[in-house]
C-alpha positions as CSV (number, residue, x, y, z in Angstrom):
1,M,96.6,69.2,147.7
2,A,98.0,65.8,146.7
3,T,97.7,66.6,143.0
4,Q,99.5,69.9,143.5
5,S,102.5,68.2,145.2
6,S,102.6,65.3,142.8
7,A,102.5,67.7,139.8
8,K,105.3,69.7,141.3
9,S,107.4,66.6,142.0
10,R,107.3,65.6,138.3
11,S,109.8,67.4,136.1
12,A,108.6,68.7,132.8
13,T,110.7,67.8,129.8
14,P,111.6,70.8,127.7
15,V,110.2,70.6,124.2
16,M,113.6,70.6,122.5
17,A,115.0,67.9,124.8
18,A,111.9,65.7,124.1
19,M,112.3,66.2,120.4
20,A,116.0,65.3,120.6
21,Q,115.2,62.1,122.5
22,S,112.6,60.9,120.0
23,A,113.9,59.7,116.6
24,T,110.7,60.7,114.8
25,L,110.5,64.1,116.4
26,S,114.2,64.7,115.8
27,S,113.9,63.8,112.2
28,L,111.0,66.3,111.8
29,M,113.0,68.9,113.6
30,Q,115.9,68.4,111.2
31,I,113.6,68.6,108.1
32,S,112.0,71.8,109.5
33,Q,115.5,73.3,110.1
34,R,116.6,72.4,106.5
35,S,113.5,74.0,105.1
36,Q,114.0,77.2,107.1
37,A,117.7,77.2,105.9
38,C,116.5,77.0,102.3
39,L,114.1,79.9,102.9
40,H,116.8,82.0,104.4
41,A,119.1,81.2,101.4
42,I,116.5,82.5,98.9
43,Q,115.3,85.6,100.8
44,S,117.7,87.9,98.9
45,L,116.2,86.8,95.6
46,L,112.6,87.5,96.5
47,P,111.0,90.9,95.8
48,V,110.5,93.0,98.9
49,G,106.7,92.7,98.7
50,L,106.8,89.0,98.3
51,A,109.5,88.1,100.8
52,G,107.3,88.6,103.8
53,L,104.5,86.5,102.4
54,V,106.5,83.3,101.6
55,K,106.7,80.6,104.3
56,A,108.8,77.5,104.2
57,G,106.7,74.3,103.8
58,P,107.7,70.6,103.7
59,L,111.0,69.5,102.3
60,D,110.9,65.8,101.2
61,E,112.0,63.5,98.5
62,Q,109.8,65.1,96.0
63,G,111.2,68.6,96.6
64,W,110.5,71.6,98.7
65,C,107.2,73.4,99.0
66,L,106.8,77.1,99.5
67,L,103.6,78.5,101.0
68,V,101.9,81.8,100.0
69,P,98.6,83.4,101.1
70,H,97.1,84.2,97.7
71,N,97.2,83.5,94.0
72,A,99.0,86.6,92.9
73,A,101.9,85.8,95.3
74,G,101.9,82.2,94.0
75,A,102.0,83.4,90.3
76,K,105.0,85.7,91.0
77,L,106.8,83.0,93.0
78,R,106.3,80.4,90.2
79,Q,108.0,82.8,87.8
80,L,111.0,82.8,90.2
81,V,111.2,79.0,90.8
82,P,114.0,78.4,88.2
83,A,116.2,81.1,89.7
84,L,115.5,79.9,93.2
85,T,116.3,76.3,92.4
86,A,119.6,77.3,90.7
87,H,120.5,79.5,93.7
88,L,119.9,76.6,96.1
89,R,122.0,74.3,94.1
90,S,124.8,76.8,93.9
91,H,124.7,76.8,97.8
92,N,124.9,73.0,97.9
93,M,121.3,72.6,99.0
94,A,119.9,69.5,97.4
95,V,116.5,70.8,96.2
96,D,115.6,69.4,92.8
97,K,112.0,70.8,92.6
98,I,110.2,73.6,94.2
99,R,106.4,73.5,94.6
100,V,104.3,76.5,95.3
101,K,101.1,76.1,97.3
102,V,98.5,78.8,98.0
103,I,97.1,78.5,101.5
104,S,94.0,80.6,101.9
105,R,92.5,81.0,105.3
């Protein structure tokens, strides 16, 4: 019983609040949000069959990584990289290079 009452007396910190309080987690959250914003910006340029397969990967000093589930999607996406990069630049999103990585399960 003592463990139940002590567990109830402690307040759990919501994940978003904990992330905002930690500089490292906050930085990771901002990078993830920027990566998702870039993915949202390019969605209209992706073919319908490809749009649902592309996931936002890491965004760092070396560029942005897009993740796809198989080689065929990766090949098609690589053909679109110049247009995607130009589109992001036109929307003031500083992405100099886009990498495509196939993540097979």
